[in-house]
Biopython code that builds the backbone (N, CA, C, O; Angstrom):
import numpy as np
from Bio.PDB.StructureBuilder import StructureBuilder

atoms = [
    (1, "MET", "N", (-22.604, -83.703, -115.836)),
    (1, "MET", "CA", (-23.562, -83.202, -115.000)),
    (1, "MET", "C", (-22.065, -82.434, -114.494)),
    (1, "MET", "O", (-22.532, -81.481, -113.871)),
    (2, "GLY", "N", (-20.934, -82.327, -114.421)),
    (2, "GLY", "CA", (-19.562, -81.998, -113.394)),
    (2, "GLY", "C", (-19.659, -80.814, -114.015)),
    (2, "GLY", "O", (-18.658, -80.109, -113.880)),
    (3, "ALA", "N", (-20.149, -80.562, -114.372)),
    (3, "ALA", "CA", (-18.714, -78.783, -114.921)),
    (3, "ALA", "C", (-20.132, -78.300, -114.334)),
    (3, "ALA", "O", (-19.834, -77.125, -114.119)),
    (4, "THR", "N", (-21.277, -78.398, -113.990)),
    (4, "THR", "CA", (-22.908, -77.764, -113.833)),
    (4, "THR", "C", (-23.165, -77.614, -111.736)),
    (4, "THR", "O", (-23.857, -77.061, -110.882)),
    (5, "GLY", "N", (-22.187, -78.427, -111.894)),
    (5, "GLY", "CA", (-22.141, -78.537, -110.195)),
    (5, "GLY", "C", (-23.050, -79.340, -110.014)),
    (5, "GLY", "O", (-22.921, -79.914, -108.933)),
    (6, "LEU", "N", (-24.627, -79.895, -111.047)),
    (6, "LEU", "CA", (-25.960, -80.148, -110.347)),
    (6, "LEU", "C", (-25.519, -81.943, -109.222)),
    (6, "LEU", "O", (-24.510, -82.627, -109.387)),
    (7, "SER", "N", (-26.424, -82.164, -108.407)),
    (7, "SER", "CA", (-25.546, -83.775, -108.234)),
    (7, "SER", "C", (-26.667, -84.080, -107.893)),
    (7, "SER", "O", (-27.540, -83.220, -108.012)),
    (8, "ALA", "N", (-26.987, -85.288, -107.404)),
    (8, "ALA", "CA", (-28.045, -87.196, -106.455)),
    (8, "ALA", "C", (-28.007, -86.034, -105.345)),
    (8, "ALA", "O", (-28.898, -85.205, -105.530)),
    (9, "THR", "N", (-27.415, -85.850, -104.546)),
    (9, "THR", "CA", (-27.311, -85.325, -102.722)),
    (9, "THR", "C", (-26.512, -84.473, -102.576)),
    (9, "THR", "O", (-25.480, -84.390, -103.242)),
    (10, "GLU", "N", (-26.999, -83.362, -101.294)),
    (10, "GLU", "CA", (-26.352, -82.811, -101.077)),
    (10, "GLU", "C", (-24.537, -83.203, -100.630)),
    (10, "GLU", "O", (-23.588, -82.525, -101.023)),
    (11, "GLN", "N", (-24.465, -83.989, -100.065)),
    (11, "GLN", "CA", (-23.089, -83.988, -99.976)),
    (11, "GLN", "C", (-22.715, -84.030, -101.822)),
    (11, "GLN", "O", (-21.638, -83.478, -102.045)),
    (12, "GLU", "N", (-23.249, -84.447, -102.804)),
    (12, "GLU", "CA", (-22.271, -84.856, -103.631)),
    (12, "GLU", "C", (-22.724, -83.096, -104.459)),
    (12, "GLU", "O", (-22.689, -82.592, -105.581)),
    (13, "TYR", "N", (-23.022, -82.799, -103.407)),
    (13, "TYR", "CA", (-23.505, -81.166, -104.479)),
    (13, "TYR", "C", (-22.709, -79.953, -103.400)),
    (13, "TYR", "O", (-22.204, -78.976, -103.953)),
    (14, "ARG", "N", (-22.653, -80.041, -102.281)),
    (14, "ARG", "CA", (-21.641, -79.370, -101.770)),
    (14, "ARG", "C", (-19.868, -79.668, -102.472)),
    (14, "ARG", "O", (-19.132, -78.773, -102.885)),
    (15, "THR", "N", (-19.585, -80.939, -102.437)),
    (15, "THR", "CA", (-17.978, -80.999, -103.066)),
    (15, "THR", "C", (-18.023, -80.531, -104.454)),
    (15, "THR", "O", (-17.022, -79.949, -104.873)),
    (16, "ARG", "N", (-19.282, -80.735, -105.429)),
    (16, "ARG", "CA", (-18.964, -79.936, -106.157)),
    (16, "ARG", "C", (-19.288, -78.609, -107.006)),
    (16, "ARG", "O", (-19.144, -78.220, -108.166)),
    (17, "LEU", "N", (-20.034, -77.916, -105.249)),
    (17, "LEU", "CA", (-20.180, -75.851, -105.129)),
    (17, "LEU", "C", (-18.059, -75.966, -104.814)),
    (17, "LEU", "O", (-17.443, -74.977, -105.212)),
    (18, "ALA", "N", (-17.308, -76.985, -104.234)),
    (18, "ALA", "CA", (-16.255, -76.846, -103.922)),
    (18, "ALA", "C", (-15.078, -76.588, -104.937)),
    (18, "ALA", "O", (-14.033, -75.963, -104.759)),
    (19, "GLU", "N", (-15.478, -77.148, -105.889)),
    (19, "GLU", "CA", (-14.615, -76.834, -107.007)),
    (19, "GLU", "C", (-15.380, -75.593, -107.585)),
    (19, "GLU", "O", (-14.645, -74.605, -107.599)),
    (20, "GLN", "N", (-15.929, -75.489, -107.795)),
    (20, "GLN", "CA", (-16.742, -74.017, -108.529)),
    (20, "GLN", "C", (-15.671, -72.502, -108.569)),
    (20, "GLN", "O", (-15.369, -71.957, -107.507)),
    (21, "PRO", "N", (-15.411, -72.211, -109.284)),
    (21, "PRO", "CA", (-14.880, -70.535, -109.295)),
    (21, "PRO", "C", (-15.883, -69.631, -108.655)),
    (21, "PRO", "O", (-17.072, -69.824, -108.909)),
    (22, "ASP", "N", (-15.389, -68.285, -107.537)),
    (22, "ASP", "CA", (-16.347, -67.860, -106.675)),
    (22, "ASP", "C", (-17.255, -67.511, -108.627)),
    (22, "ASP", "O", (-18.115, -68.252, -109.104)),
    (23, "ALA", "N", (-16.853, -66.604, -109.123)),
    (23, "ALA", "CA", (-17.858, -66.072, -110.043)),
    (23, "ALA", "C", (-19.182, -67.334, -110.180)),
    (23, "ALA", "O", (-20.396, -67.241, -110.363)),
    (24, "GLN", "N", (-18.570, -68.095, -110.055)),
    (24, "GLN", "CA", (-19.942, -69.382, -110.277)),
    (24, "GLN", "C", (-20.836, -68.977, -109.630)),
    (24, "GLN", "O", (-21.797, -68.280, -109.957)),
    (25, "ILE", "N", (-20.391, -69.635, -108.161)),
    (25, "ILE", "CA", (-21.275, -69.192, -107.322)),
    (25, "ILE", "C", (-21.724, -68.123, -106.665)),
    (25, "ILE", "O", (-22.690, -68.282, -105.919)),
    (26, "ASP", "N", (-21.423, -67.469, -106.732)),
    (26, "ASP", "CA", (-21.635, -65.929, -106.688)),
    (26, "ASP", "C", (-23.109, -65.938, -107.944)),
    (26, "ASP", "O", (-24.289, -66.012, -107.601)),
    (27, "THR", "N", (-22.698, -65.860, -109.132)),
    (27, "THR", "CA", (-24.124, -65.995, -109.533)),
    (27, "THR", "C", (-25.597, -67.020, -109.249)),
    (27, "THR", "O", (-26.792, -66.939, -108.968)),
    (28, "TRP", "N", (-24.331, -68.155, -109.603)),
    (28, "TRP", "CA", (-25.678, -68.886, -108.542)),
    (28, "TRP", "C", (-26.719, -68.547, -107.544)),
    (28, "TRP", "O", (-27.940, -68.471, -107.680)),
    (29, "VAL", "N", (-25.967, -68.362, -106.518)),
    (29, "VAL", "CA", (-26.116, -67.573, -105.167)),
    (29, "VAL", "C", (-27.411, -66.728, -105.552)),
    (29, "VAL", "O", (-28.571, -66.854, -105.162)),
    (30, "SER", "N", (-26.741, -65.680, -106.589)),
    (30, "SER", "CA", (-27.102, -64.344, -106.706)),
    (30, "SER", "C", (-28.734, -64.994, -107.266)),
    (30, "SER", "O", (-29.680, -64.633, -106.565)),
    (31, "GLU", "N", (-29.130, -66.093, -108.711)),
    (31, "GLU", "CA", (-30.097, -66.496, -109.308)),
    (31, "GLU", "C", (-31.418, -67.405, -108.455)),
    (31, "GLU", "O", (-32.633, -67.252, -108.579)),
    (32, "LEU", "N", (-30.697, -68.326, -107.619)),
    (32, "LEU", "CA", (-31.385, -68.508, -106.823)),
    (32, "LEU", "C", (-32.271, -68.270, -105.689)),
    (32, "LEU", "O", (-32.906, -69.269, -105.348)),
    (33, "MET", "N", (-32.570, -66.748, -104.727)),
    (33, "MET", "CA", (-32.103, -65.898, -104.655)),
    (33, "MET", "C", (-33.499, -65.268, -105.249)),
    (33, "MET", "O", (-34.574, -65.003, -104.711)),
    (34, "ARG", "N", (-33.122, -65.172, -106.293)),
    (34, "ARG", "CA", (-34.268, -64.209, -107.488)),
    (34, "ARG", "C", (-35.191, -65.017, -107.516)),
    (34, "ARG", "O", (-36.327, -64.800, -107.094)),
    (35, "ASP", "N", (-34.744, -66.159, -108.080)),
    (35, "ASP", "CA", (-36.236, -67.164, -107.845)),
    (35, "ASP", "C", (-36.845, -67.908, -107.021)),
    (35, "ASP", "O", (-37.972, -68.379, -107.177)),
    (36, "VAL", "N", (-36.058, -68.065, -106.004)),
    (36, "VAL", "CA", (-36.456, -68.705, -104.605)),
    (36, "VAL", "C", (-38.267, -67.220, -104.490)),
    (36, "VAL", "O", (-39.498, -67.236, -104.478)),
    (37, "ALA", "N", (-37.260, -66.385, -104.445)),
    (37, "ALA", "CA", (-38.732, -64.915, -103.681)),
    (37, "ALA", "C", (-39.514, -64.663, -105.201)),
    (37, "ALA", "O", (-40.073, -63.566, -105.233)),
    (38, "LYS", "N", (-39.636, -65.345, -106.266)),
    (38, "LYS", "CA", (-40.558, -65.105, -107.033)),
    (38, "LYS", "C", (-41.337, -66.168, -106.423)),
    (38, "LYS", "O", (-42.314, -65.834, -105.754)),
    (39, "ARG", "N", (-40.994, -67.648, -106.577)),
    (39, "ARG", "CA", (-42.022, -68.666, -105.292)),
    (39, "ARG", "C", (-42.160, -67.912, -104.428)),
    (39, "ARG", "O", (-42.310, -66.751, -104.807)),
    (40, "ARG", "N", (-42.182, -68.135, -103.010)),
    (40, "ARG", "CA", (-41.833, -68.405, -102.308)),
    (40, "ARG", "C", (-42.266, -67.636, -101.290)),
    (40, "ARG", "O", (-42.991, -67.883, -100.327)),
    (41, "GLY", "N", (-41.239, -65.849, -101.958)),
    (41, "GLY", "CA", (-40.886, -64.761, -101.111)),
    (41, "GLY", "C", (-39.691, -64.554, -100.472)),
    (41, "GLY", "O", (-38.833, -65.345, -100.079)),
    (42, "ILE", "N", (-39.821, -62.722, -100.410)),
    (42, "ILE", "CA", (-38.267, -61.910, -99.907)),
    (42, "ILE", "C", (-39.037, -62.482, -98.863)),
    (42, "ILE", "O", (-39.846, -63.172, -99.484)),
    (43, "VAL", "N", (-39.178, -62.560, -98.161)),
    (43, "VAL", "CA", (-39.266, -63.399, -95.901)),
    (43, "VAL", "C", (-38.875, -64.340, -96.414)),
    (43, "VAL", "O", (-38.906, -64.937, -95.338)),
    (44, "LYS", "N", (-38.300, -65.523, -97.485)),
    (44, "LYS", "CA", (-38.333, -66.410, -96.701)),
    (44, "LYS", "C", (-37.504, -66.460, -97.766)),
    (44, "LYS", "O", (-38.350, -66.993, -98.484)),
    (45, "VAL", "N", (-36.317, -66.332, -98.673)),
    (45, "VAL", "CA", (-35.188, -66.234, -99.141)),
    (45, "VAL", "C", (-34.855, -64.613, -97.779)),
    (45, "VAL", "O", (-35.681, -64.913, -96.917)),
    (46, "VAL", "N", (-34.534, -63.991, -97.539)),
    (46, "VAL", "CA", (-34.209, -63.070, -95.804)),
    (46, "VAL", "C", (-33.845, -64.568, -95.414)),
    (46, "VAL", "O", (-32.828, -65.228, -95.631)),
    (47, "GLU", "N", (-35.307, -64.940, -94.613)),
    (47, "GLU", "CA", (-34.762, -66.182, -93.255)),
    (47, "GLU", "C", (-33.402, -66.194, -94.147)),
    (47, "GLU", "O", (-32.452, -65.413, -94.202)),
    (48, "GLU", "N", (-33.859, -68.010, -95.159)),
    (48, "GLU", "CA", (-33.097, -68.592, -95.146)),
    (48, "GLU", "C", (-31.237, -68.128, -95.392)),
    (48, "GLU", "O", (-30.381, -68.355, -94.537)),
    (49, "PHE", "N", (-31.026, -67.613, -96.435)),
    (49, "PHE", "CA", (-30.044, -66.228, -96.493)),
    (49, "PHE", "C", (-29.416, -66.644, -94.629)),
    (49, "PHE", "O", (-28.617, -67.512, -94.276)),
    (50, "ARG", "N", (-30.143, -65.666, -93.829)),
    (50, "ARG", "CA", (-29.487, -65.518, -92.692)),
    (50, "ARG", "C", (-28.966, -66.912, -91.776)),
    (50, "ARG", "O", (-27.909, -67.141, -91.187)),
    (51, "SER", "N", (-30.201, -67.696, -91.949)),
    (51, "SER", "CA", (-30.237, -69.109, -91.327)),
    (51, "SER", "C", (-28.668, -69.415, -91.732)),
    (51, "SER", "O", (-27.723, -69.374, -90.944)),
    (52, "ALA", "N", (-28.574, -69.876, -93.782)),
    (52, "ALA", "CA", (-26.960, -70.520, -93.879)),
    (52, "ALA", "C", (-26.178, -69.684, -93.593)),
    (52, "ALA", "O", (-25.420, -70.253, -92.807)),
    (53, "ALA", "N", (-25.714, -68.266, -93.763)),
    (53, "ALA", "CA", (-25.424, -67.306, -93.360)),
    (53, "ALA", "C", (-24.749, -66.958, -92.040)),
    (53, "ALA", "O", (-23.799, -66.211, -91.807)),
    (54, "LYS", "N", (-25.607, -67.809, -91.135)),
    (54, "LYS", "CA", (-25.450, -67.424, -89.607)),
    (54, "LYS", "C", (-25.104, -65.601, -89.394)),
    (54, "LYS", "O", (-24.090, -64.935, -89.184)),
    (55, "LEU", "N", (-26.537, -65.314, -89.581)),
    (55, "LEU", "CA", (-25.989, -63.418, -89.975)),
    (55, "LEU", "C", (-27.929, -63.374, -88.600)),
    (55, "LEU", "O", (-28.987, -63.984, -88.450)),
    (56, "ASN", "N", (-27.397, -62.570, -88.205)),
    (56, "ASN", "CA", (-28.150, -61.914, -86.790)),
    (56, "ASN", "C", (-29.051, -60.868, -87.623)),
    (56, "ASN", "O", (-28.885, -60.989, -88.837)),
    (57, "GLU", "N", (-29.847, -59.998, -87.291)),
    (57, "GLU", "CA", (-30.458, -59.318, -88.270)),
    (57, "GLU", "C", (-29.438, -58.275, -88.582)),
    (57, "GLU", "O", (-29.334, -57.832, -89.726)),
    (58, "ARG", "N", (-28.200, -57.613, -86.974)),
    (58, "ARG", "CA", (-27.613, -56.544, -87.839)),
    (58, "ARG", "C", (-27.333, -57.116, -88.857)),
    (58, "ARG", "O", (-27.833, -56.965, -89.972)),
    (59, "GLU", "N", (-26.091, -58.164, -88.355)),
    (59, "GLU", "CA", (-24.842, -58.568, -89.051)),
    (59, "GLU", "C", (-26.060, -59.018, -90.546)),
    (59, "GLU", "O", (-26.424, -60.186, -90.412)),
    (60, "PHE", "N", (-26.214, -58.851, -90.860)),
    (60, "PHE", "CA", (-28.104, -59.239, -92.076)),
    (60, "PHE", "C", (-27.555, -57.804, -93.636)),
    (60, "PHE", "O", (-27.349, -57.866, -94.848)),
    (61, "GLU", "N", (-27.542, -56.289, -92.137)),
    (61, "GLU", "CA", (-28.331, -54.963, -92.703)),
    (61, "GLU", "C", (-26.662, -55.331, -93.005)),
    (61, "GLU", "O", (-26.067, -55.602, -94.048)),
    (62, "ARG", "N", (-26.265, -55.218, -91.740)),
    (62, "ARG", "CA", (-24.401, -55.428, -92.597)),
    (62, "ARG", "C", (-23.797, -55.142, -93.352)),
    (62, "ARG", "O", (-22.996, -54.214, -93.467)),
    (63, "VAL", "N", (-24.313, -56.442, -94.409)),
    (63, "VAL", "CA", (-23.296, -57.325, -95.509)),
    (63, "VAL", "C", (-24.594, -56.769, -96.373)),
    (63, "VAL", "O", (-24.244, -56.770, -97.554)),
    (64, "PHE", "N", (-26.294, -56.177, -96.218)),
    (64, "PHE", "CA", (-26.433, -55.919, -97.379)),
    (64, "PHE", "C", (-26.112, -54.496, -98.075)),
    (64, "PHE", "O", (-26.261, -54.096, -99.230)),
    (65, "ALA", "N", (-25.575, -53.851, -96.811)),
    (65, "ALA", "CA", (-25.563, -52.489, -97.152)),
    (65, "ALA", "C", (-24.056, -52.330, -97.647)),
    (65, "ALA", "O", (-23.642, -51.597, -98.546)),
    (66, "SER", "N", (-23.481, -53.035, -96.988)),
    (66, "SER", "CA", (-21.995, -53.438, -97.602)),
    (66, "SER", "C", (-21.196, -53.546, -99.481)),
    (66, "SER", "O", (-20.245, -53.002, -100.042)),
    (67, "GLY", "N", (-22.410, -54.714, -99.938)),
    (67, "GLY", "CA", (-22.505, -55.689, -100.827)),
    (67, "GLY", "C", (-23.310, -53.854, -101.334)),
    (67, "GLY", "O", (-23.212, -54.115, -102.533)),
    (68, "GLY", "N", (-23.713, -52.928, -101.337)),
    (68, "GLY", "CA", (-24.660, -52.210, -102.209)),
    (68, "GLY", "C", (-26.350, -51.507, -102.086)),
    (68, "GLY", "O", (-26.960, -50.535, -102.532)),
    (69, "GLY", "N", (-26.656, -52.907, -101.018)),
    (69, "GLY", "CA", (-27.672, -52.129, -101.134)),
    (69, "GLY", "C", (-28.203, -51.628, -100.656)),
    (69, "GLY", "O", (-28.300, -52.159, -99.550)),
    (70, "PRO", "N", (-29.351, -49.853, -100.753)),
    (70, "PRO", "CA", (-29.533, -49.242, -99.769)),
    (70, "PRO", "C", (-29.683, -49.615, -98.897)),
    (70, "PRO", "O", (-30.448, -50.579, -98.928)),
    (71, "PRO", "N", (-29.062, -49.168, -97.260)),
    (71, "PRO", "CA", (-29.819, -48.901, -96.424)),
    (71, "PRO", "C", (-31.008, -48.783, -96.275)),
    (71, "PRO", "O", (-31.876, -49.500, -95.776)),
    (72, "ALA", "N", (-30.998, -47.722, -96.792)),
    (72, "ALA", "CA", (-32.982, -47.408, -96.482)),
    (72, "ALA", "C", (-34.086, -47.908, -96.408)),
    (72, "ALA", "O", (-35.039, -47.744, -95.646)),
    (73, "THR", "N", (-33.937, -48.397, -97.067)),
    (73, "THR", "CA", (-34.151, -49.916, -98.420)),
    (73, "THR", "C", (-34.847, -50.985, -97.580)),
    (73, "THR", "O", (-35.819, -51.536, -98.097)),
    (74, "ILE", "N", (-34.370, -51.449, -96.006)),
    (74, "ILE", "CA", (-34.092, -52.371, -94.815)),
    (74, "ILE", "C", (-35.115, -52.037, -94.216)),
    (74, "ILE", "O", (-34.905, -51.042, -93.523)),
    (75, "GLY", "N", (-36.675, -52.608, -94.129)),
    (75, "GLY", "CA", (-37.463, -53.006, -92.969)),
    (75, "GLY", "C", (-37.518, -53.956, -92.725)),
    (75, "GLY", "O", (-36.698, -54.872, -92.668)),
    (76, "HIS", "N", (-39.340, -53.787, -92.395)),
    (76, "HIS", "CA", (-40.180, -55.201, -91.891)),
    (76, "HIS", "C", (-41.292, -54.985, -92.426)),
    (76, "HIS", "O", (-41.610, -53.872, -92.847)),
    (77, "ASP", "N", (-42.375, -56.482, -92.514)),
    (77, "ASP", "CA", (-43.815, -56.223, -92.940)),
    (77, "ASP", "C", (-44.204, -56.098, -92.234)),
    (77, "ASP", "O", (-43.501, -56.159, -91.226)),
    (78, "GLY", "N", (-45.211, -55.899, -92.117)),
    (78, "GLY", "CA", (-46.745, -56.177, -91.309)),
    (78, "GLY", "C", (-46.336, -57.131, -90.060)),
    (78, "GLY", "O", (-46.688, -56.845, -88.916)),
    (79, "GLN", "N", (-45.574, -58.275, -90.357)),
    (79, "GLN", "CA", (-45.759, -59.289, -89.480)),
    (79, "GLN", "C", (-44.640, -59.166, -88.533)),
    (79, "GLN", "O", (-44.842, -58.557, -87.482)),
    (80, "GLY", "N", (-43.565, -59.639, -88.763)),
    (80, "GLY", "CA", (-42.404, -58.131, -88.313)),
    (80, "GLY", "C", (-40.946, -58.872, -88.682)),
    (80, "GLY", "O", (-40.040, -59.214, -87.923)),
    (81, "HIS", "N", (-41.065, -58.987, -90.113)),
    (81, "HIS", "CA", (-40.075, -59.876, -90.598)),
    (81, "HIS", "C", (-39.218, -58.668, -91.600)),
    (81, "HIS", "O", (-39.644, -57.609, -92.061)),
    (82, "LEU", "N", (-38.155, -59.167, -91.689)),
    (82, "LEU", "CA", (-36.476, -58.726, -92.455)),
    (82, "LEU", "C", (-36.732, -58.773, -93.247)),
    (82, "LEU", "O", (-36.781, -59.913, -93.708)),
    (83, "VAL", "N", (-37.040, -57.894, -93.940)),
    (83, "VAL", "CA", (-37.553, -57.947, -95.450)),
    (83, "VAL", "C", (-36.310, -56.466, -96.292)),
    (83, "VAL", "O", (-35.871, -55.388, -95.892)),
    (84, "VAL", "N", (-36.215, -57.121, -97.323)),
    (84, "VAL", "CA", (-35.013, -55.951, -98.854)),
    (84, "VAL", "C", (-36.685, -56.262, -99.991)),
    (84, "VAL", "O", (-37.528, -57.117, -100.262)),
    (85, "PRO", "N", (-36.355, -55.137, -100.225)),
    (85, "PRO", "CA", (-36.503, -55.052, -101.807)),
    (85, "PRO", "C", (-35.455, -56.095, -102.220)),
    (85, "PRO", "O", (-34.277, -56.152, -101.864)),
    (86, "ALA", "N", (-36.429, -57.267, -103.410)),
    (86, "ALA", "CA", (-36.106, -58.298, -103.840)),
    (86, "ALA", "C", (-35.682, -57.968, -104.894)),
    (86, "ALA", "O", (-35.482, -59.009, -105.520)),
    (87, "VAL", "N", (-35.304, -56.769, -105.733)),
    (87, "VAL", "CA", (-34.586, -56.161, -106.626)),
    (87, "VAL", "C", (-32.894, -56.300, -106.195)),
    (87, "VAL", "O", (-31.889, -56.618, -106.830)),
    (88, "SER", "N", (-33.124, -55.935, -104.951)),
    (88, "SER", "CA", (-31.368, -55.474, -104.102)),
    (88, "SER", "C", (-31.208, -57.038, -103.917)),
    (88, "SER", "O", (-30.171, -57.159, -103.266)),
    (89, "LEU", "N", (-31.611, -58.008, -104.115)),
    (89, "LEU", "CA", (-31.088, -58.881, -103.398)),
    (89, "LEU", "C", (-29.359, -59.724, -104.249)),
    (89, "LEU", "O", (-29.210, -60.943, -104.337)),
    (90, "TRP", "N", (-28.925, -59.293, -104.454)),
    (90, "TRP", "CA", (-27.775, -59.460, -105.119)),
    (90, "TRP", "C", (-26.872, -58.596, -104.141)),
    (90, "TRP", "O", (-25.698, -58.961, -104.196)),
    (91, "ALA", "N", (-26.986, -58.079, -103.705)),
    (91, "ALA", "CA", (-26.524, -57.263, -102.791)),
    (91, "ALA", "C", (-25.443, -57.838, -102.110)),
    (91, "ALA", "O", (-24.240, -57.579, -102.106)),
    (92, "LEU", "N", (-26.343, -58.936, -101.354)),
    (92, "LEU", "CA", (-25.645, -59.754, -100.875)),
    (92, "LEU", "C", (-24.444, -60.721, -100.779)),
    (92, "LEU", "O", (-23.796, -61.092, -99.800)),
    (93, "VAL", "N", (-24.341, -61.026, -102.140)),
    (93, "VAL", "CA", (-23.201, -61.433, -102.185)),
    (93, "VAL", "C", (-21.386, -60.843, -102.460)),
    (93, "VAL", "O", (-20.373, -61.362, -101.991)),
    (94, "PRO", "N", (-21.489, -59.538, -103.427)),
    (94, "PRO", "CA", (-20.401, -59.325, -102.622)),
    (94, "PRO", "C", (-19.945, -58.672, -101.487)),
    (94, "PRO", "O", (-18.831, -58.262, -101.162)),
    (95, "GLY", "N", (-22.135, -58.645, -100.404)),
    (95, "GLY", "CA", (-21.819, -58.587, -98.993)),
    (95, "GLY", "C", (-21.406, -58.970, -98.163)),
    (95, "GLY", "O", (-20.592, -58.375, -97.457)),
    (96, "ILE", "N", (-21.787, -59.966, -97.996)),
    (96, "ILE", "CA", (-20.879, -61.563, -97.522)),
    (96, "ILE", "C", (-19.407, -61.464, -97.935)),
    (96, "ILE", "O", (-18.493, -61.115, -97.188)),
    (97, "ARG", "N", (-19.315, -61.756, -99.001)),
    (97, "ARG", "CA", (-17.567, -61.394, -99.133)),
    (97, "ARG", "C", (-16.779, -60.687, -98.906)),
    (97, "ARG", "O", (-15.588, -60.903, -98.680)),
    (98, "SER", "N", (-17.346, -59.739, -98.937)),
    (98, "SER", "CA", (-16.085, -58.436, -97.791)),
    (98, "SER", "C", (-16.760, -58.481, -97.271)),
    (98, "SER", "O", (-17.146, -57.429, -97.781)),
    (99, "GLN", "N", (-17.985, -58.832, -96.127)),
    (99, "GLN", "CA", (-17.773, -58.557, -94.525)),
    (99, "GLN", "C", (-17.547, -59.727, -93.646)),
    (99, "GLN", "O", (-17.671, -59.500, -92.443)),
    (100, "VAL", "N", (-17.267, -60.825, -93.973)),
    (100, "VAL", "CA", (-17.393, -62.707, -93.296)),
    (100, "VAL", "C", (-15.880, -62.906, -93.977)),
    (100, "VAL", "O", (-15.621, -62.527, -95.120)),
    (101, "PRO", "N", (-14.549, -63.820, -92.746)),
    (101, "PRO", "CA", (-13.275, -63.888, -93.969)),
    (101, "PRO", "C", (-13.921, -65.518, -94.334)),
    (101, "PRO", "O", (-13.338, -66.268, -95.116)),
    (102, "ASP", "N", (-15.149, -65.878, -93.658)),
    (102, "ASP", "CA", (-15.409, -67.397, -94.930)),
    (102, "ASP", "C", (-16.904, -67.027, -96.026)),
    (102, "ASP", "O", (-17.588, -67.943, -96.482)),
    (103, "GLY", "N", (-17.135, -65.871, -96.242)),
    (103, "GLY", "CA", (-18.019, -66.115, -97.314)),
    (103, "GLY", "C", (-18.306, -66.628, -98.628)),
    (103, "GLY", "O", (-19.306, -66.558, -99.341)),
    (104, "ARG", "N", (-17.569, -66.976, -98.719)),
    (104, "ARG", "CA", (-17.453, -67.892, -99.701)),
    (104, "ARG", "C", (-17.839, -69.666, -99.373)),
    (104, "ARG", "O", (-17.790, -70.648, -100.114)),
    (105, "ASP", "N", (-18.182, -69.526, -98.084)),
    (105, "ASP", "CA", (-18.627, -70.821, -97.685)),
    (105, "ASP", "C", (-19.592, -70.690, -96.679)),
    (105, "ASP", "O", (-19.951, -71.657, -96.006)),
    (106, "ARG", "N", (-20.036, -69.562, -96.532)),
    (106, "ARG", "CA", (-22.085, -69.160, -96.101)),
    (106, "ARG", "C", (-22.447, -68.828, -97.689)),
    (106, "ARG", "O", (-23.432, -68.094, -97.615)),
    (107, "LEU", "N", (-22.278, -68.927, -98.404)),
    (107, "LEU", "CA", (-22.616, -68.874, -99.799)),
    (107, "LEU", "C", (-22.840, -70.302, -100.538)),
    (107, "LEU", "O", (-23.453, -70.695, -101.531)),
    (108, "ILE", "N", (-22.046, -70.850, -99.564)),
    (108, "ILE", "CA", (-22.314, -72.332, -100.652)),
    (108, "ILE", "C", (-23.237, -73.125, -99.909)),
    (108, "ILE", "O", (-24.129, -73.811, -100.410)),
    (109, "GLU", "N", (-22.984, -73.002, -98.680)),
    (109, "GLU", "CA", (-23.801, -73.324, -97.414)),
    (109, "GLU", "C", (-25.428, -73.146, -97.806)),
    (109, "GLU", "O", (-26.204, -74.087, -97.971)),
    (110, "TYR", "N", (-25.834, -71.407, -97.939)),
    (110, "TYR", "CA", (-26.920, -71.077, -98.753)),
    (110, "TYR", "C", (-27.500, -71.926, -99.905)),
    (110, "TYR", "O", (-28.696, -72.183, -100.050)),
    (111, "LEU", "N", (-26.688, -72.248, -100.547)),
    (111, "LEU", "CA", (-26.362, -73.210, -101.889)),
    (111, "LEU", "C", (-27.532, -74.410, -101.789)),
    (111, "LEU", "O", (-28.646, -74.643, -102.260)),
    (112, "VAL", "N", (-26.306, -75.181, -100.631)),
    (112, "VAL", "CA", (-26.955, -76.449, -100.121)),
    (112, "VAL", "C", (-27.894, -76.094, -99.020)),
    (112, "VAL", "O", (-28.089, -76.751, -97.998)),
    (113, "ALA", "N", (-28.169, -75.535, -99.191)),
    (113, "ALA", "CA", (-29.288, -75.072, -97.548)),
    (113, "ALA", "C", (-30.795, -75.416, -98.326)),
    (113, "ALA", "O", (-31.716, -76.054, -97.815)),
    (114, "ASN", "N", (-30.775, -74.714, -99.922)),
    (114, "ASN", "CA", (-31.573, -74.670, -100.845)),
    (114, "ASN", "C", (-31.532, -75.752, -102.141)),
    (114, "ASN", "O", (-32.019, -75.578, -103.258)),
    (115, "PHE", "N", (-30.814, -76.895, -101.645)),
    (115, "PHE", "CA", (-30.914, -77.651, -102.445)),
    (115, "PHE", "C", (-31.707, -78.219, -102.987)),
    (115, "PHE", "O", (-31.447, -78.694, -104.092)),
    (116, "ASP", "N", (-33.541, -78.450, -102.142)),
    (116, "ASP", "CA", (-34.170, -78.902, -102.735)),
    (116, "ASP", "C", (-34.822, -78.130, -103.324)),
    (116, "ASP", "O", (-35.805, -78.700, -103.798)),
    (117, "GLU", "N", (-34.778, -76.783, -103.620)),
    (117, "GLU", "CA", (-35.729, -76.293, -104.454)),
    (117, "GLU", "C", (-34.859, -75.872, -106.292)),
    (117, "GLU", "O", (-35.214, -75.408, -107.375)),
    (118, "LEU", "N", (-33.887, -76.287, -105.792)),
    (118, "LEU", "CA", (-33.613, -77.088, -107.827)),
    (118, "LEU", "C", (-34.150, -76.980, -108.424)),
    (118, "LEU", "O", (-35.248, -76.925, -107.871)),
    (119, "VAL", "N", (-34.282, -76.857, -109.614)),
    (119, "VAL", "CA", (-34.972, -77.732, -110.503)),
    (119, "VAL", "C", (-33.701, -78.084, -111.410)),
    (119, "VAL", "O", (-32.716, -77.401, -111.692)),
    (120, "TYR", "N", (-34.110, -79.550, -111.812)),
    (120, "TYR", "CA", (-33.349, -80.803, -112.673)),
    (120, "TYR", "C", (-34.130, -80.230, -114.019)),
    (120, "TYR", "O", (-35.352, -80.203, -114.164)),
    (121, "VAL", "N", (-33.060, -79.745, -115.039)),
    (121, "VAL", "CA", (-34.031, -79.264, -116.347)),
    (121, "VAL", "C", (-33.526, -80.221, -117.892)),
    (121, "VAL", "O", (-34.107, -80.023, -118.959)),
]
sb = StructureBuilder()
sb.init_structure("model")
sb.init_model(0)
sb.init_chain("A")
sb.init_seg("    ")
for serial, (resi, resn, name, xyz) in enumerate(atoms, 1):
    if name == "N":
        sb.init_residue(resn, " ", resi, " ")
    sb.init_atom(name, np.array(xyz, "f"), 0.0, 1.0, " ", f" {name:<3s}", serial, name[0])
structure = sb.get_structure()
């Protein structure tokens, strides 16, 4: 299990994630966002990413756009929740890396915050 980053506890998971290269962290975050969006919806992904990454709405929009997400697609659903197209979630990864000095740490925080979403096969 050592090379996969999978762990029995959140603390062990965080430690293992810290040992992974940036490319692996980026891939896992992108895949997790896609998978959670399919199961729980885009609103949940946006809310959890903003929370884990400590981004207010304006910062989230800047991160999304700077990562290559089309700014014109940022919006709100009928209940006022911030949303972006699920197919554009990947833009948050390069965006947070370019906009905040501790982007890697925030991506790891998102993975750890979603530890219970991981499916062990």
